[in-house]
N, CA, C and O of each residue as an XYZ file, in Angstrom:
840
protein
N       0.841     -1.194      0.000
C       0.000      0.000      0.000
C       0.881      1.252      0.000
O       1.775      1.393      0.835
N       0.616      2.163     -0.953
C       1.439      3.359     -1.052
C       1.040      4.383      0.005
O      -0.139      4.585      0.294
N       2.056      5.017      0.566
C       1.840      6.046      1.574
C       2.538      7.330      1.130
O       3.416      7.305      0.268
N       2.137      8.447      1.725
C       2.702      9.740      1.370
C       3.573     10.265      2.511
O       3.292     10.040      3.688
N       4.621     10.961      2.131
C       5.508     11.529      3.129
C       6.471     12.518      2.513
O       6.273     12.961      1.381
N       7.507     12.868      3.245
C       8.532     13.797      2.770
C       9.910     13.193      3.004
O      10.184     12.622      4.059
N      10.767     13.330      2.003
C      12.151     12.882      2.155
C      12.876     13.975      2.936
O      13.469     14.880      2.348
N      12.824     13.884      4.251
C      13.301     14.970      5.109
C      14.817     15.013      5.260
O      15.370     16.044      5.644
N      15.492     13.909      4.962
C      16.958     13.923      5.010
C      17.494     12.984      3.949
O      16.891     11.955      3.646
N      18.655     13.358      3.380
C      19.268     12.519      2.352
C      20.769     12.758      2.325
O      21.218     13.894      2.176
N      21.542     11.692      2.470
C      22.998     11.738      2.371
C      23.380     11.091      1.044
O      23.413      9.866      0.924
N      23.671     11.934      0.048
C      23.914     11.389     -1.286
C      25.222     10.611     -1.357
O      25.344      9.690     -2.165
N      26.206     10.966     -0.523
C      27.475     10.229     -0.523
C      27.285      8.788     -0.057
O      27.926      7.870     -0.569
N      26.395      8.601      0.923
C      26.126      7.257      1.437
C      24.960      6.578      0.723
O      24.797      5.361      0.818
N      24.146      7.363      0.004
C      23.053      6.791     -0.768
C      21.843      6.372      0.044
O      21.167      5.403     -0.300
N      21.569      7.088      1.108
C      20.365      6.781      1.869
C      19.874      8.007      2.622
O      20.592      8.996      2.767
N      18.645      7.924      3.095
C      18.052      9.006      3.871
C      16.841      8.483      4.612
O      16.688      7.275      4.795
N      15.971      9.403      5.043
C      14.796      9.009      5.809
C      13.554      9.753      5.323
O      13.605     10.936      4.988
N      12.444      9.029      5.295
C      11.144      9.582      4.914
C      10.311      9.764      6.182
O      10.194      8.857      7.006
N       9.742     10.949      6.312
C       8.830     11.221      7.423
C       7.403     11.144      6.889
O       7.049     11.903      5.986
N       6.578     10.252      7.420
C       5.201     10.113      6.924
C       4.396     11.385      7.135
O       4.620     12.118      8.097
N       3.437     11.648      6.213
C       2.548     12.787      6.381
C       1.670     12.597      7.613
O       1.378     13.549      8.336
N       1.255     11.350      7.842
C       0.501     11.047      9.049
C       1.477     10.656     10.158
O       2.657     10.420      9.899
N       0.993     10.591     11.360
C       1.867     10.254     12.479
C       2.508      8.891     12.278
O       1.874      7.965     11.773
N       3.754      8.777     12.671
C       4.476      7.523     12.533
C       5.969      7.762     12.563
O       6.421      8.899     12.427
N       6.740      6.703     12.739
C       8.189      6.857     12.802
C       8.796      6.973     11.424
O       8.208      6.548     10.430
N       9.988      7.558     11.376
C      10.678      7.734     10.105
C      10.975      6.400      9.454
O      11.142      5.383     10.126
N      11.037      6.425      8.123
C      11.266      5.219      7.340
C      12.599      5.352      6.613
O      12.845      6.356      5.946
N      13.449      4.355      6.738
C      14.739      4.343      6.052
C      14.515      4.200      4.540
O      13.688      3.398      4.107
N      15.248      4.976      3.745
C      15.129      4.928      2.283
C      16.509      4.813      1.654
O      17.370      5.665      1.873
N      16.718      3.757      0.872
C      18.007      3.528      0.211
C      17.891      3.874     -1.263
O      16.812      3.770     -1.845
N      18.994      4.283     -1.866
C      19.015      4.683     -3.268
C      18.496      3.574     -4.183
O      17.905      3.858     -5.225
N      18.712      2.320     -3.804
C      18.281      1.201     -4.641
C      16.763      1.112     -4.745
O      16.246      0.466     -5.656
N      16.037      1.755     -3.821
C      14.571      1.709     -3.838
C      13.969      2.909     -4.570
O      12.750      2.989     -4.719
N      14.810      3.847     -5.029
C      14.307      5.046     -5.692
C      13.861      4.724     -7.111
O      14.602      4.101     -7.872
N      12.642      5.152     -7.472
C      12.062      4.827     -8.764
C      12.079      5.996     -9.756
O      11.527      5.876    -10.849
N      12.693      7.107     -9.399
C      12.676      8.268    -10.278
C      13.948      8.434    -11.081
O      14.800      7.547    -11.113
N      14.064      9.583    -11.729
C      15.253      9.910    -12.514
C      16.369     10.414    -11.605
O      16.109     10.986    -10.547
N      17.602     10.197    -12.024
C      18.738     10.748    -11.307
C      18.834     10.241     -9.883
O      18.601      9.063     -9.613
N      19.180     11.141     -8.972
C      19.333     10.779     -7.566
C      18.417     11.654     -6.721
O      18.153     12.802     -7.082
N      17.929     11.126     -5.599
C      17.004     11.886     -4.760
C      17.682     13.088     -4.108
O      18.908     13.167     -4.036
N      16.862     14.015     -3.639
C      17.353     15.128     -2.841
C      16.348     15.398     -1.735
O      15.169     15.071     -1.864
N      16.814     15.989     -0.657
C      15.970     16.187      0.520
C      14.898     17.243      0.280
O      14.945     18.005     -0.686
N      13.931     17.258      1.194
C      12.833     18.228      1.183
C      11.945     18.072     -0.042
O      11.496     19.066     -0.613
N      11.689     16.834     -0.449
C      10.789     16.541     -1.556
C       9.647     15.659     -1.073
O       9.843     14.762     -0.253
N       8.448     15.926     -1.595
C       7.306     15.071     -1.309
C       7.464     13.750     -2.069
O       7.852     13.741     -3.237
N       7.162     12.643     -1.397
C       7.315     11.327     -2.024
C       6.111     10.442     -1.707
O       5.361     10.678     -0.760
N       5.961      9.414     -2.542
C       5.054      8.315     -2.223
C       5.928      7.074     -2.105
O       6.911      6.935     -2.833
N       5.577      6.173     -1.195
C       6.442      5.022     -0.963
C       5.637      3.828     -0.476
O       4.513      3.960      0.009
N       6.248      2.661     -0.623
C       5.688      1.429     -0.082
C       6.574      0.990      1.066
O       7.798      0.952      0.939
N       5.970      0.667      2.153
C       6.708      0.388      3.386
C       6.903     -1.107      3.594
O       6.015     -1.905      3.294
N       8.072     -1.481      4.111
C       8.362     -2.873      4.457
C       9.294     -2.876      5.671
O       9.553     -1.826      6.260
N       9.788     -4.035      6.037
C      10.723     -4.145      7.161
C      11.931     -4.959      6.740
O      11.831     -5.881      5.931
N      13.085     -4.597      7.309
C      14.290     -5.358      6.998
C      14.377     -6.582      7.908
O      13.443     -6.876      8.654
N      15.499     -7.291      7.841
C      15.648     -8.538      8.604
C      15.593     -8.304     10.110
O      15.264     -9.211     10.875
N      15.919     -7.072     10.534
C      15.889     -6.751     11.960
C      14.550     -6.136     12.392
O      14.393     -5.711     13.536
N      13.602     -6.096     11.469
C      12.284     -5.560     11.789
C      12.188     -4.055     11.750
O      11.216     -3.485     12.245
N      13.189     -3.388     11.164
C      13.165     -1.930     11.071
C      12.435     -1.495      9.809
O      12.528     -2.150      8.771
N      11.699     -0.373      9.905
C      10.937      0.126      8.769
C      11.866      0.621      7.667
O      12.869      1.283      7.934
N      11.518      0.292      6.430
C      12.265      0.782      5.289
C      11.314      0.941      4.106
O      10.235      0.349      4.078
N      11.723      1.737      3.144
C      10.924      1.934      1.940
C      11.290      0.862      0.918
O      12.436      0.772      0.477
N      10.296      0.048      0.548
C      10.544     -0.958     -0.480
C      10.781     -0.281     -1.819
O      11.585     -0.744     -2.628
N      10.077      0.811     -2.043
C      10.310      1.660     -3.207
C       9.715      3.032     -2.915
O       8.760      3.152     -2.147
N      10.284      4.065     -3.532
C       9.749      5.414     -3.342
C      10.057      6.255     -4.564
O      10.998      5.983     -5.311
N       9.248      7.277     -4.751
C       9.431      8.202     -5.858
C       8.802      9.540     -5.501
O       7.998      9.638     -4.575
N       9.186     10.574     -6.257
C       8.614     11.892     -6.019
C       7.116     11.861     -6.321
O       6.642     11.014     -7.079
N       6.378     12.795     -5.719
C       4.951     12.919     -5.987
C       4.606     14.373     -6.259
O       5.364     15.276     -5.905
N       3.459     14.596     -6.890
C       2.964     15.942     -7.128
C       3.906     16.802     -7.932
O       4.467     16.360     -8.934
N       4.079     18.041     -7.488
C       4.919     19.004     -8.189
C       6.366     18.534     -8.259
O       7.053     18.781     -9.250
N       6.827     17.863     -7.222
C       8.208     17.367     -7.206
C       8.438     16.373     -8.334
O       9.485     16.390     -8.981
N       7.447     15.497     -8.570
C       7.585     14.506     -9.635
C       7.574     15.170    -10.996
O       8.339     14.787    -11.881
N       6.704     16.174    -11.175
C       6.644     16.876    -12.449
C       7.952     17.584    -12.736
O       8.456     17.530    -13.858
N       8.508     18.250    -11.729
C       9.765     18.956    -11.926
C      10.903     18.009    -12.271
O      11.755     18.335    -13.097
N      10.922     16.825    -11.634
C      11.970     15.845    -11.911
C      11.816     15.247    -13.296
O      12.796     14.843    -13.921
N      10.567     15.193    -13.777
C      10.318     14.595    -15.096
C      10.789     15.495    -16.227
O      11.147     15.011    -17.301
N      10.789     16.828    -15.985
C      11.130     17.760    -17.050
C      12.637     17.935    -17.153
O      13.162     19.033    -16.964
N      13.319     16.850    -17.452
C      14.760     16.848    -17.643
C      15.061     17.180    -19.108
O      14.139     17.234    -19.922
N      16.342     17.405    -19.462
C      16.668     17.793    -20.834
C      16.070     16.896    -21.916
O      15.676     17.393    -22.970
N      15.993     15.578    -21.677
C      15.433     14.678    -22.675
C      14.000     15.006    -23.012
O      13.585     14.877    -24.164
N      13.227     15.434    -22.008
C      11.834     15.799    -22.237
C      11.754     17.066    -23.081
O      10.945     17.150    -24.004
N      12.593     18.052    -22.764
C      12.569     19.298    -23.526
C      12.984     19.072    -24.976
O      12.419     19.678    -25.886
N      13.962     18.209    -25.191
C      14.399     17.913    -26.569
C      13.269     17.228    -27.333
O      13.003     17.564    -28.487
N      12.602     16.263    -26.686
C      11.487     15.568    -27.332
C      10.359     16.544    -27.649
O       9.774     16.485    -28.731
N      10.049     17.445    -26.710
C       9.008     18.448    -26.951
C       9.394     19.375    -28.096
O       8.544     19.760    -28.900
N      10.674     19.734    -28.173
C      11.148     20.607    -29.245
C      10.984     19.935    -30.603
O      10.535     20.564    -31.561
N      11.352     18.643    -30.686
C      11.220     17.907    -31.947
C       9.762     17.788    -32.350
O       9.408     18.045    -33.500
N       8.906     17.396    -31.395
C       7.480     17.235    -31.693
C       6.856     18.557    -32.118
O       6.060     18.599    -33.056
N       7.215     19.635    -31.431
C       6.682     20.949    -31.778
C       7.143     21.389    -33.158
O       6.371     21.973    -33.918
N       8.406     21.108    -33.486
C       8.954     21.483    -34.787
C       8.226     20.748    -35.914
O       7.926     21.336    -36.953
N       7.945     19.464    -35.704
C       7.238     18.678    -36.724
C       5.838     19.232    -36.949
O       5.439     19.473    -38.088
N       5.089     19.436    -35.865
C       3.715     19.929    -35.988
C       3.676     21.357    -36.527
O       2.788     21.705    -37.305
N       4.641     22.186    -36.114
C       4.689     23.563    -36.609
C       5.011     23.595    -38.104
O       4.455     24.407    -38.843
N       5.906     22.714    -38.545
C       6.266     22.658    -39.965
C       5.080     22.238    -40.823
O       4.838     22.804    -41.890
N       4.343     21.239    -40.345
C       3.165     20.784    -41.091
C       2.075     21.851    -41.092
O       1.375     22.031    -42.089
N       1.935     22.553    -39.980
C       0.943     23.639    -39.914
C       1.312     24.767    -40.883
O       0.438     25.360    -41.515
N       2.613     25.055    -40.993
C       3.067     26.084    -41.927
C       2.785     25.665    -43.371
O       2.352     26.479    -44.186
N       3.032     24.397    -43.680
C       2.745     23.898    -45.030
C       1.258     24.010    -45.342
O       0.874     24.288    -46.478
N       0.423     23.791    -44.327
C      -1.023     23.949    -44.520
C      -1.358     25.409    -44.813
O      -2.135     25.696    -45.724
N      -0.776     26.329    -44.047
C      -1.063     27.751    -44.248
C      -0.595     28.224    -45.618
O      -1.201     29.115    -46.213
N       0.481     27.628    -46.117
C       1.016     28.008    -47.431
C       0.279     27.321    -48.562
O       0.538     27.595    -49.734
N      -0.649     26.420    -48.216
C      -1.465     25.767    -49.232
C      -0.878     24.515    -49.848
O      -1.372     24.030    -50.866
N       0.187     23.979    -49.230
C       0.805     22.780    -49.787
C       0.096     21.495    -49.350
O       0.034     20.533    -50.116
N      -0.435     21.473    -48.132
C      -1.083     20.263    -47.628
C      -2.456     20.607    -47.063
O      -2.663     21.727    -46.596
N      -3.394     19.670    -47.096
C      -4.711     19.905    -46.487
C      -4.620     19.834    -44.964
O      -3.628     19.358    -44.413
N      -5.656     20.308    -44.300
C      -5.676     20.360    -42.843
C      -5.553     18.983    -42.208
O      -5.024     18.854    -41.104
N      -6.037     17.950    -42.898
C      -6.056     16.625    -42.268
C      -4.651     16.116    -41.943
O      -4.488     15.299    -41.038
N      -3.628     16.593    -42.677
C      -2.279     16.063    -42.446
C      -1.711     16.536    -41.099
O      -1.339     15.690    -40.286
N      -1.626     17.851    -40.822
C      -1.155     18.242    -39.485
C      -2.109     17.783    -38.386
O      -1.675     17.482    -37.274
N      -3.420     17.726    -38.693
C      -4.386     17.268    -37.690
C      -4.159     15.801    -37.351
O      -4.278     15.400    -36.194
N      -3.832     15.000    -38.365
C      -3.567     13.577    -38.132
C      -2.354     13.388    -37.236
O      -2.383     12.582    -36.306
N      -1.296     14.125    -37.511
C      -0.096     14.027    -36.662
C      -0.410     14.454    -35.234
O       0.053     13.830    -34.279
N      -1.201     15.521    -35.086
C      -1.530     15.995    -33.749
C      -2.384     15.018    -32.971
O      -2.091     14.718    -31.814
N      -3.445     14.517    -33.598
C      -4.368     13.587    -32.919
C      -3.683     12.265    -32.607
O      -3.814     11.741    -31.500
N      -2.954     11.724    -33.579
C      -2.287     10.442    -33.363
C      -1.178     10.566    -32.323
O      -0.924      9.626    -31.569
N      -0.521     11.714    -32.280
C       0.515     11.926    -31.268
C      -0.101     11.951    -29.875
O       0.465     11.387    -28.938
N      -1.243     12.593    -29.731
C      -1.916     12.636    -28.434
C      -2.348     11.241    -27.998
O      -2.161     10.857    -26.844
N      -2.925     10.489    -28.924
C      -3.363      9.119    -28.606
C      -2.182      8.261    -28.196
O      -2.260      7.521    -27.216
N      -1.081      8.356    -28.943
C       0.097      7.541    -28.649
C       0.721      7.936    -27.318
O       1.170      7.072    -26.564
N       0.753      9.227    -27.022
C       1.255      9.695    -25.726
C       0.437      9.082    -24.592
O       1.000      8.622    -23.599
N      -0.882      9.073    -24.735
C      -1.755      8.503    -23.704
C      -1.555      6.995    -23.583
O      -1.664      6.444    -22.487
N      -1.264      6.323    -24.698
C      -0.990      4.889    -24.656
C       0.273      4.604    -23.853
O       0.330      3.627    -23.106
N       1.283      5.454    -24.004
C       2.498      5.294    -23.205
C       2.205      5.509    -21.725
O       2.757      4.816    -20.870
N       1.327      6.481    -21.423
C       0.957      6.725    -20.028
C       0.270      5.502    -19.436
O       0.565      5.104    -18.309
N      -0.649      4.904    -20.199
C      -1.368      3.718    -19.732
C      -0.410      2.550    -19.543
O      -0.501      1.825    -18.552
N       0.513      2.364    -20.496
C       1.441      1.238    -20.412
C       2.413      1.403    -19.250
O       2.753      0.425    -18.584
N       2.865      2.636    -19.001
C       3.771      2.887    -17.878
C       3.070      2.575    -16.559
O       3.646      1.937    -15.678
N       1.831      3.024    -16.429
C       1.082      2.775    -15.195
C       0.838      1.280    -15.010
O       0.913      0.762    -13.896
N       0.546      0.591    -16.117
C       0.327     -0.859    -16.045
C       1.604     -1.577    -15.638
O       1.556     -2.547    -14.881
N       2.753     -1.106    -16.138
C       4.031     -1.726    -15.785
C       4.313     -1.569    -14.299
O       4.831     -2.488    -13.663
N       3.977     -0.411    -13.744
C       4.207     -0.170    -12.316
C       3.293     -1.030    -11.449
O       3.665     -1.440    -10.349
N       2.084     -1.298    -11.963
C       1.115     -2.072    -11.185
C       1.178     -3.568    -11.468
O       0.571     -4.363    -10.750
N       1.910     -3.953    -12.511
C       1.977     -5.361    -12.877
C       0.704     -5.868    -13.497
O       0.385     -7.052    -13.386
N      -0.053     -4.965    -14.168
C      -1.314     -5.356    -14.790
C      -1.155     -5.464    -16.301
O      -0.035     -5.469    -16.813
N      -2.275     -5.551    -17.013
C      -2.252     -5.746    -18.468
C      -1.509     -4.620    -19.163
O      -1.756     -3.447    -18.883
N      -0.584     -4.973    -20.085
C       0.243     -3.999    -20.781
C      -0.262     -3.760    -22.199
O      -0.925     -4.613    -22.790
N       0.062     -2.590    -22.733
C      -0.201     -2.306    -24.140
C       0.850     -3.039    -24.967
O       2.043     -2.830    -24.744
N       0.455     -3.886    -25.911
C       1.445     -4.627    -26.708
C       2.400     -3.683    -27.439
O       1.990     -2.631    -27.929
N       3.657     -4.065    -27.506
C       4.646     -3.213    -28.180
C       4.300     -3.020    -29.646
O       4.510     -1.941    -30.200
N       3.771     -4.065    -30.277
C       3.389     -3.944    -31.678
C       2.331     -2.874    -31.897
O       2.332     -2.187    -32.919
N       1.430     -2.736    -30.934
C       0.389     -1.706    -31.056
C       0.996     -0.313    -30.904
O       0.613      0.614    -31.617
N       1.940     -0.166    -29.978
C       2.619      1.119    -29.836
C       3.332      1.501    -31.128
O       3.237      2.641    -31.582
N       4.043      0.548    -31.713
C       4.766      0.818    -32.955
C       3.804      1.126    -34.107
O       4.105      1.958    -34.963
N       2.656      0.460    -34.127
C       1.671      0.692    -35.191
C       1.184      2.137    -35.149
O       1.076      2.784    -36.191
N       0.889      2.645    -33.954
C       0.431      4.020    -33.825
C       1.565      5.012    -34.085
O       1.320      6.118    -34.566
N       2.801      4.625    -33.772
C       3.954      5.478    -34.092
C       4.079      5.631    -35.597
O       4.315      6.731    -36.097
N       3.923      4.535    -36.317
C       4.021      4.578    -37.774
C       2.911      5.419    -38.374
O       3.123      6.126    -39.360
N       1.714      5.342    -37.774
C       0.572      6.105    -38.283
C       0.586      7.545    -37.761
O      -0.429      8.058    -37.289
N       1.758      8.185    -37.855
C       1.944      9.610    -37.563
C       1.945      9.955    -36.079
O       1.935     11.135    -35.727
N       1.956      8.941    -35.190
C       1.946      9.232    -33.764
C       3.309      9.266    -33.110
O       3.407      9.389    -31.889
N       4.371      9.157    -33.910
C       5.709      9.059    -33.310
C       6.155     10.316    -32.543
O       6.904     10.175    -31.576
N       5.731     11.550    -32.925
C       6.136     12.683    -32.070
C       5.601     12.557    -30.647
O       6.314     12.854    -29.689
N       4.344     12.115    -30.504
C       3.783     11.900    -29.171
C       4.465     10.768    -28.444
O       4.634     10.821    -27.226
N       4.867      9.727    -29.189
C       5.578      8.608    -28.582
C       6.933      9.058    -28.043
O       7.344      8.642    -26.960
N       7.621      9.904    -28.794
C       8.928     10.403    -28.367
C       8.807     11.185    -27.057
O       9.620     11.014    -26.148
N       7.790     12.039    -26.966
C       7.559     12.800    -25.729
C       7.175     11.855    -24.594
O       7.648     12.003    -23.467
N       6.309     10.876    -24.897
C       5.877      9.928    -23.879
C       7.019      9.104    -23.315
O       7.069      8.857    -22.110
N       7.938      8.674    -24.175
C       9.085      7.893    -23.711
C       9.914      8.678    -22.719
O      10.324      8.146    -21.688
N      10.164      9.939    -23.022
C      11.011     10.753    -22.158
C      10.267     11.210    -20.908
O      10.830     11.195    -19.813
N       9.008     11.614    -21.058
C       8.251     12.133    -19.926
C       7.985     11.057    -18.882
O       8.098     11.308    -17.682
N       7.629      9.851    -19.342
C       7.309      8.771    -18.414
C       8.516      7.873    -18.127
O       8.419      6.916    -17.358
N       9.657      8.194    -18.757
C      10.864      7.359    -18.614
C      10.517      5.901    -18.900
O      10.735      5.010    -18.079
N       9.966      5.692    -20.099
C       9.404      4.393    -20.444
C       9.933      3.938    -21.804
O       9.885      4.692    -22.777
N      10.432      2.722    -21.868
C      10.936      2.103    -23.091
C      12.207      2.769    -23.619
O      12.578      2.551    -24.772
N      12.874      3.569    -22.806
C      14.052      4.281    -23.291
C      15.332      3.443    -23.227
O      16.299      3.743    -23.927
N      15.348      2.408    -22.404
C      16.571      1.614    -22.240
C      16.530      0.284    -22.975
O      17.527     -0.436    -23.019
N      15.391     -0.041    -23.547
C      15.266     -1.307    -24.271
C      15.725     -1.079    -25.706
O      15.001     -0.484    -26.505
N      16.926     -1.548    -26.035
C      17.550     -1.241    -27.318
C      16.742     -1.765    -28.500
O      16.626     -1.084    -29.519
N      16.183     -2.964    -28.376
C      15.410     -3.525    -29.489
C      14.174     -2.678    -29.762
O      13.799     -2.473    -30.916
N      13.541     -2.186    -28.698
C      12.362     -1.330    -28.870
C      12.752     -0.016    -29.523
O      12.077      0.451    -30.441
N      13.853      0.589    -29.046
C      14.295      1.856    -29.606
C      14.694      1.723    -31.072
O      14.431      2.621    -31.873
N      15.325      0.611    -31.424
C      15.715      0.392    -32.815
C      14.479      0.331    -33.711
O      14.450      0.930    -34.786
N      13.464     -0.395    -33.259
C      12.225     -0.498    -34.033
C      11.517      0.854    -34.097
O      10.997      1.243    -35.143
N      11.502      1.564    -32.969
C      10.857      2.878    -32.933
C      11.478      3.814    -33.964
O      10.755      4.429    -34.747
N      12.797      3.931    -33.977
C      13.438      4.860    -34.902
C      13.332      4.394    -36.351
O      13.356      5.210    -37.272
N      13.215      3.081    -36.554
C      12.967      2.587    -37.919
C      11.624      3.095    -38.428
O      11.512      3.532    -39.573
N      10.596      3.036    -37.565
C       9.263      3.501    -37.965
C       9.222      5.018    -38.118
O       8.488      5.533    -38.962
N      10.007      5.743    -37.307
C      10.102      7.189    -37.488
C      10.673      7.500    -38.863
O      10.141      8.338    -39.590
N      11.760      6.817    -39.215
C      12.396      7.022    -40.516
C      11.449      6.641    -41.646
O      11.374      7.339    -42.657
N      10.722      5.532    -41.479
C       9.781      5.093    -42.508
C       8.662      6.111    -42.688
O       8.279      6.432    -43.813
N       8.141      6.616    -41.571
C       7.079      7.613    -41.656
C       7.557      8.888    -42.354
O       6.852      9.438    -43.200
N       8.754      9.355    -41.998
C       9.280     10.569    -42.614
C       9.618     10.346    -44.090
O       9.499     11.264    -44.901
N      10.037      9.132    -44.434
C      10.326      8.817    -45.835
C       9.060      8.899    -46.675
O       9.064      9.473    -47.764
N       7.977      8.321    -46.163
C       6.696      8.374    -46.880
C       6.212      9.820    -46.997
O       5.722     10.236    -48.047
N       6.355     10.584    -45.906
C       5.944     11.990    -45.932
C       6.759     12.775    -46.955
O       6.206     13.570    -47.715
N       8.081     12.553    -46.976
C       8.930     13.236    -47.940
C       8.589     12.844    -49.366
O       8.626     13.676    -50.272
N       8.257     11.574    -49.564
C       7.866     11.089    -50.900
C       6.596     11.796    -51.358
O       6.495     12.214    -52.511
N       5.630     11.930    -50.459
C       4.372     12.590    -50.807
C       4.573     14.067    -51.120
O       3.936     14.607    -52.024
N       5.445     14.710    -50.384
C       5.622     16.149    -50.533
C       6.498     16.542    -51.718
O       6.322     17.623    -52.280
N       7.437     15.682    -52.105
C       8.454     16.145    -53.044
C       8.718     15.264    -54.255
O       9.164     15.768    -55.286
N       8.460     13.989    -54.164
C       8.902     13.105    -55.254
C       8.025     13.269    -56.490
O       6.801     13.208    -56.380
N       8.626     13.478    -57.674
C       7.835     13.700    -58.897
C       6.848     12.560    -59.206
O       5.729     12.814    -59.651
N       7.261     11.318    -58.971
C       6.404     10.183    -59.313
C       5.233      9.996    -58.353
O       4.429      9.081    -58.528
N       5.132     10.857    -57.339
C       4.029     10.742    -56.376
C       2.859     11.658    -56.739
O       1.987     11.905    -55.906
N       2.834     12.164    -57.978
C       1.769     13.092    -58.377
C       0.383     12.494    -58.196
O      -0.529     13.177    -57.730
N       0.214     11.232    -58.557
C      -1.111     10.609    -58.443
C      -1.570     10.570    -56.984
O      -2.718     10.889    -56.672
N      -0.653     10.174    -56.095
C      -1.002     10.117    -54.671
C      -1.305     11.509    -54.137
O      -2.217     11.677    -53.327
N      -0.548     12.510    -54.581
C      -0.795     13.878    -54.128
C      -2.164     14.378    -54.571
O      -2.865     15.055    -53.820
N      -2.533     14.033    -55.806
C      -3.846     14.448    -56.301
C      -4.968     13.827    -55.472
O      -5.966     14.483    -55.174
N      -4.798     12.571    -55.106
C      -5.822     11.892    -54.325
C      -5.957     12.478    -52.924
O      -7.047     12.502    -52.353
N      -4.839     12.951    -52.375
C      -4.828     13.456    -50.997
C      -4.936     14.980    -50.916
O      -5.013     15.543    -49.824
N      -4.940     15.636    -52.062
C      -5.042     17.098    -52.049
C      -3.769     17.785    -51.626
O      -3.813     18.851    -51.012
N      -2.619     17.185    -51.947
C      -1.320     17.743    -51.575
C      -0.649     18.342    -52.797
O      -0.683     17.757    -53.879
N      -0.040     19.504    -52.628
C       0.741     20.128    -53.693
C       2.218     19.886    -53.435
O       2.674     19.935    -52.293
N       2.961     19.625    -54.498
C       4.389     19.341    -54.352
C       5.112     20.562    -53.780
O       4.929     21.683    -54.255
N       5.930     20.331    -52.761
C       6.713     21.413    -52.176
C       7.868     21.772    -53.075
O       8.191     22.949    -53.234
N       8.501     20.768    -53.671
C       9.570     20.982    -54.623
C       9.701     19.731    -55.463
O       9.282     18.655    -55.037
N      10.254     19.847    -56.607
C      10.443     18.702    -57.478
C      11.913     18.275    -57.448
O      12.815     19.107    -57.541
N      12.133     16.982    -57.318
C      13.484     16.449    -57.307
C      13.893     16.110    -58.727
O      13.243     15.306    -59.394
N      14.942     16.706    -59.174
C      15.424     16.456    -60.545
C      16.615     15.496    -60.478
O      17.538     15.668    -59.682
N      16.559     14.515    -61.313
C      17.641     13.519    -61.355
C      18.461     13.760    -62.610
O      19.429     13.043    -62.862
């Protein structure tokens, strides 16, 4: 059962500190190995934790992480800002192409809607992983990434710290990003894509001469 408290002391050199419960109770020992967040903990942060006892019967945190504003602040690390910058650049570029009359509204709208859906799927899968419940299949995540949702997936990976260390997943993810951008570039610029552009209401941005 998760409880709320404050990490009232932390010795980073030794890698441990103590959590004081929000409700009455004795302090709980917290070791770095039980920390579930990014980087290393620091004192005076609100946390949620699961309580257990060591071999001597002393209270300790089986796991703990920041909560509330503290968790949000810890989540907004450089990787999140870079992902947000990339996603914003993609959507802004497509919106500009729409304003210039090169693409119909459905194209930037599709990227925006699919990115939001994919971001929410990452949120659901991260929560399921923490609870040990039903997970979103990786194939489904990749399918939505390919269908223009990869900017939202990129933000979701960094924001929720999810699927970022699994090399096979990352390799597949970036393959689908490249595939999606290749198809988009083909639609926007390749001379032989005129028929597809006519069907979708897209005007060529530039013609590639060979």
